[in-house]
N, C-alpha and C positions, 0 to 999 in steps of 0.2 A: 504493500500500500504506500502511495505517495505521501510524503510529509505535507501537512496542511499549513499553508503560509498565511500570515496575517499582514494586512496592509501596513506599510510603514517600517517594517523590520528590515534589517540589512539584507537578509537573504531574499526577501520578497522583492526588494529593489533590484538585486542582482538578476533574479529570474526575469523580472519585467524588462530589464535592459537587454538581456540576452535575446528574448523573443522579439523585441523591437528591432534589434540590430539585424537578426536573421531575416525576418519577414520584410523589414525595411529595405534590406539589400535587394531582395527579389522585386519588391514594389518599385524601388528606385530604378532598376534596370528596365522596368516596363515603360518608363517615361524618359529616362535619360537619353535613350537612343533616339527619341523623336527629334530632338533638336540637332542631332548629328546627321539626320537623313540626307539633307542637301549635300553635305560634304561626302558622305558615303556614296551617294548616287553619282557625284562628279568624279570621284577617284576611281570607283569600280565600274563606271559607265552603266549604271543600273537603270532600268525602266521603272515605270510605276509598279508593274507586276513584281519586279525584283525587290523594290522597297517594301511592297506589301508582304512578300515572303520573309523578308528580314524581320518584320514585326510578327507575322502570323506563324512563322516557324516556332518561335518562342511560345506564343500564346497557345498554339495547337498542342505542343507537348505538355504544357502546363495544365490546360483544361482537360486533356485526355487522361492524364495519369494522376491527377490530384485526388481522385476518389480512392484508387487503390493505395495511394500513399497514406491517406488518412486511415485506411483499414490496416495497413502494415504497422503504423504507429500504435493503433489500438491493440494489435496482437503482440508485437515484438518489442515494444517499448517506444514511447513517444520521443524521449530524449535521444535514443539511439538512432532512430530514423531521421530526426531533425539534424543531428550532427553529420550523419552520412550525406544528407542533402546539401548541407553547407559546403562540405568538402568537394562534392561533385560540382556544385555551382561555381565554386572558385576555379576549379580546373577547367571547366568549360568556358569561363570568362577569359582565361588565358588564351584558349584556342580562338575565341572571337577576336581578341585583340591582335592576333598574329595572322588572321585570315587574309590571303592575297587576292581572292576572287569573290564575287557575289555568291556563287554556288557553295564555296567552302564556308563563307560566313553564315549562310542559311543553315548548313549542316551543324555548325558549331552552336548556332542559336537554338536548334532543336535539342541538342545535348544540354544546353543551359536551361531550357524549359523543364527538362527532366529533373535537374537539381532543384529548380524552383518548386516543382510539384512535391518533391520529398520534404522540403523544409517548411513550406507555407502553412499547410493545415496543422502541422505539429506545433507551431508557435501558439496558436489559439488553444489547441487541445491541452498543451502544457499549462497555460494560464487557468483554463477551466478546471483542470484536475488538481492543480497545486494550491490554488487560493481557496480560503474559506468561502463558503457560499455567500455570506454577507458582503464580502469584498470583491466578488467577481465582476459586478457591474462597473465598479470603480476601476478595477484593473483593466478590463476590456476597453473602457472609455479612454484610459491613458494610452493603452496600446494602439487603439484606433487613431487617436490624435497624433501621436508621435510617429507611428509607422506611416500614417497617411501623409505626414509632412514629407517623408521620403519620396512619396509619389509626386507631390506637388513641387518639391525642390529639384526634382530630376532635370527639368528643362534648364534651370539656372546653372546647376552644376555641369550639365552637359555642355552648355554654351561656353563656360569658362574653360573646360578641358579641351574642347574643340579648338578654341582660339589660342590656347596656351601651346598646343602642339599638334594634336591630331584627333580625329574621331576615335582612334584606337584606345585612347585613355578612358573613354566612356565605359569600356569593358575592363581594362586593366585596374581601374580604381577599386574593383571588387575584391582583389586579392588580399590587401591588408585587412579589410573588413571581415573577410571569411576567417582569417587566422585568429583575430581577436574573438570572434563569435564562438569558434570551436573551443578556445581556451576557457571562456566564461561558462559555456554549457557544461563542459566536463567538470568544472570546479564547483558550480553552484546549483545547477538544475537537477531536481530530484527526478528519478525515473518513475514512470507510471504506465500502466497498461490495463486493458480490459481482461480480467482473469476469467471471465465467463466464456470467452471465445474459444472454440475448438476447431479442428480441421484446418484447411488451408484457405488462403484468400482467393477470391474469384479472379484468377488470372485470365481465364477465357473471356469473362465479361469485360475486363479492362482492355484486352486486345481488340475485341470486337467493337467496343465503344470508341477506341482510338482510331480504328480503321474507318468507322462511320464519320467521325469528325474530320478526319483527314480528307476523305472523299468529298464531303460537302464543301469544305474549305477550298480544296483544289478546284472544284467546279466553279465556285463563286469568284475566285481570283482570276482564273484563266478564261472564263467565258467571254468577258468583254474584249479580250485580245484575240482569242482563237475562234469565237463563235461556237456553234453546236457541232464541233468536230468530234471524232471518235474518242479522243482522250478526255474531253470534257464530259461527254455522255457517260463514258465508263466510270469516271470519277463520281458523277452524280448517282449512278446506280449503286456503286459500291458504298457510297456514303449513306444513302437512304436505307439500303438493305442492312448495313452495319448497325445503324442507330435503331432500326426496328428489331433486329436480333438482340441488341443490348437490352432493350426494354423487356422483351419476352424472357430473356435469361434471368433478369432481376425478379420478375413476377413468379417464375416457376422454379428457380434454382433453390437447392437446399442451403447453400451458403452464399446468398446474394451479396454482391459488392455494396449495394445500397438497399438496406432493409425497406421493403415496401411500406411497412407500418409508419415510417417517418412521414409519408405523404398522406396519411389518413388525417393529419392535422391541417385544417384550413389555413391557419396562420402561417405554418411552415411553407405551404404551397404559395400563398399570396406574397409572402416576403421574398421568396426566391424569384417569383415572377417580377416583382419590383426590382430586385437586384439585377436581373437580366437586362431589363429595359434601361435602367439608370446607368449601368456600367457600359452598355452598348453606346449610349449617348455620350458618356464621359470619354470612352476610348476613342470614338470618332472625332470629337472636338479637340482633345488634347493632341492628337496626331496632326490634325490639319491646322491648328492654331500656330504652331511653331513654323510650319511651312508658309502660311499666309504672312506672318510677320517678317520672315526672311525674304521670301520671294516677291511679295507684292508691296510691302512697306519698306523693304530694304534694310531691316534691322540686322546688325551683325549678330552672330550666334549668342554671345554673352548677353546682349541687350534683349534678344528674343527670349532667352531663359529668364532674365531678370524681370521681365514683364509679368510673370505669373507669381512673383513673390507674395502679393497680397493674399492669394489663395493659401499659401503656406502659413502666413501669419494668422489668418482666420482659423485654420485647422488647429494650429498650435494653441491658440488662445481659447477656443470654444469647444473642442471635441470632448474633453474630459467633463466639462460642465454639461454638455449635451447628453452624455451617457448618464450622468447623475439625475438630470431632469426626467429622462425616460424611465429610470428606475423609480422615481418618486411619483410621477403623474401618469405613467404609461407611455408606450412608444408611438401610439397611433398618430397624434398630432404632428410629430416630427417626421414620421414616415410619409405622411400626406403632404405636409407643407414643404419639406426639404426638396423633394423632386420638382415640385411646382416652382419654387424659387430658382432651382437649377435651370429649368426650362425658360423662365423669364430672363435669366442672365444670358442664356444662349441667344435669345432673340435680340437682346441689347447688343450682343457682340457682332451682329450682322452689320453694324455701322463701322466695323474695323475694315476699312477699304483704303486704297492708296490715297494719301493726303490726310488721313485721319490722325489727330493728335492723340498721344497716350492718355493725358489727363481727362480729356472729354470724350474720346472715342473708345479707348481700350479699358481704362480703369473702372468706369461705372459698371459695365457688364461683368467684369471679373469679380467685383465686390459682391454683387448679388449672387453670382455663380458660387463663390466661396462660402457665403452664408448658407446657401442651400446644402452644399456639400458637408459643412460642419454640422448642420442640423440632422442629417440622415445617416452618416457613416457609423457612428458609435451605436445608436439605437438599433439599426438593422442588424449589426453584428451581434449585439447582446440578445436580440430577439431570436435569431436563428439558433443560437446555442441553447437558449432557454426552452425552445420548443422540443428539444431532443432529450432523451434520458442521458444522464451523466456518462453511462458506459458507451454511448454512441457519440461522445464529444468529437472524436477525431473524424468520424465519417460525416457528421453533421457539418463540421467546418469544411471538410472536403467537398461536400455537395455545394455549399454556398460559394466556395472558391471556384469550383468548376463552372457554376452558373455565371459568376462575375466574369471569369476569363473567357467563357464562351461568348458572352455578350460583346466583349471587346473584340474578340476574334471575328465574329460576324460583322461587326461595324467596320473593322479595317478591311475585310474582304469585300463588303458590299458598297460602302459609302463612296469610294472613288468613282465607281461606275455610275451610281445614282446621281452623283454630282457632276458627271460628265468629264472626269479626269482619267485619261488613258495615255499610254505611251509616255512621252516626255512632257505632257501638258502641264505637269506640276511646276515646271520651270518657267511657264509663261504667266506673267502677272495678271493679265486679263482673264485667262481661263481659270487660273487659281482663285481669283476673287469671285467669279461667278460660281464655281464649285463650292467655295467656302460658304457662301450665303445659302445655297441650296441645302448643303449638309447641315448647317445650323438649324434650319427650319425643321428638317426631318428629325434631328436629335432632340429638339425642344419638344416636339409632339410626343416622342417616345418617353421622355422623362416625365412629362405631365401625366400621361396614361399610367405610368408606373405609380405615381403618387396617388392617383384616384383609386387604383386597385387596393391600396393600403387601407382604404375605408373599411374593408372587411376584416382587418387584423383584430385579434382579441386584445383589448387594451390592458387586460389583467395578466398577460403572459409573464411579465417580469416579476409580478407579485407572487405568483405561484411557482416560480422557477426553482425555489428552494425545495420543493417536494415533487419530484418526478414520479409519476405513477404510470402503470401500463395504460395506454389509451383506451383499452377495452373495459377497464375497471373504474376509470374516473374521467369525467369530461373536462380535463384540464387542457386548455389550448396552449399551443406553443409555436413560435415562428422561427425565423431564420437569421441569417447574417451574411456579411460579405467579408472578404479578406483582401 
């Protein structure tokens, strides 16, 4: 049994710091690369499809394997799998930094995504199992705020590194973080696992699900370039068949990767649906914003990254408080209002066009965007974990992570084509601005729909989270989270 940690103690702070550093490293890499894309494209002569694969190769591996990674942590030790993931992630980051071609960079990014999948669900599961129940909401709120800062600060750090030397530093920067994280984890993090689990993890389900996501992603990315050629059609068929087989395996398997009972809870389902839509919107906008600022407004990489600092500051200042408010008053208001604010901020950002000033054109939209993000991140994370029994903490975190990453994956695959950006059009300011405005409208609608869906969330879920019962014996509602 894992040691129970109390908020404010030295070991509790060390465990929190370790999980923030590990998951923050993976989150940072999801956004730090965005600001480097123009330089990567120029140096490696990559097309829009090539840039999409540099992003989606990572997201695909992350989304495909994060479920089995959560299950592995629950079975074999959450700290053990977390540490292994950090080491793998660091090694893959080195390969990314040394890649000489687009193809090899994509391959290294896939390997990096595998490491991210192994470490990301473990960070939340470690917090959920290690902290006393009364302190979990506070710990998760702090984790959400500080790890979320890593996501928001990525463009700034990426801009500094790109201008200082090369886009390769955006990957090599992970190496010292990985070393420190492994040292902290081995020294301070207690081991925990689900002792009730028997048998073997659902490897077949994980492989089938990965093939399904890979097929669908490949078809979405390549269709705008290739049209309905045999490769695209084959990828689509493999994707749809794989995802269908994955669902059937989970429903009928003796040891399913994802226990179907988790989805018997309405709040869990609605919160994950909200996560998909909001993170699809976020993934699309964060990728295109750094391109728009650099290509159309001619910001240098560092200034393009610096532009998003207000989001970072809002997350740092408000996320922990947001988690506490959700614990006290229930998460529904924030799960509804946060995505709507995000959508409003996106609509305001449509004014970011050539000639727009930062203070009047960029900053107002970013502030509203950041307020919405700070309102929703911690509550949705706490909600998803509260909806699941403690013994399924790893897999519940994995489900929500997979949903969030899949949302970003789909956005990166689909949005450029929806916005009319193909080939090398991302380098044309006129085409980029037109695509930027179209994409923002689509993303705003998706975010608002996600917020409206949260009206069905049980507002008492965090109150009852301290006593998980079998859903067949007690009508306790429980929802989801994101990572």
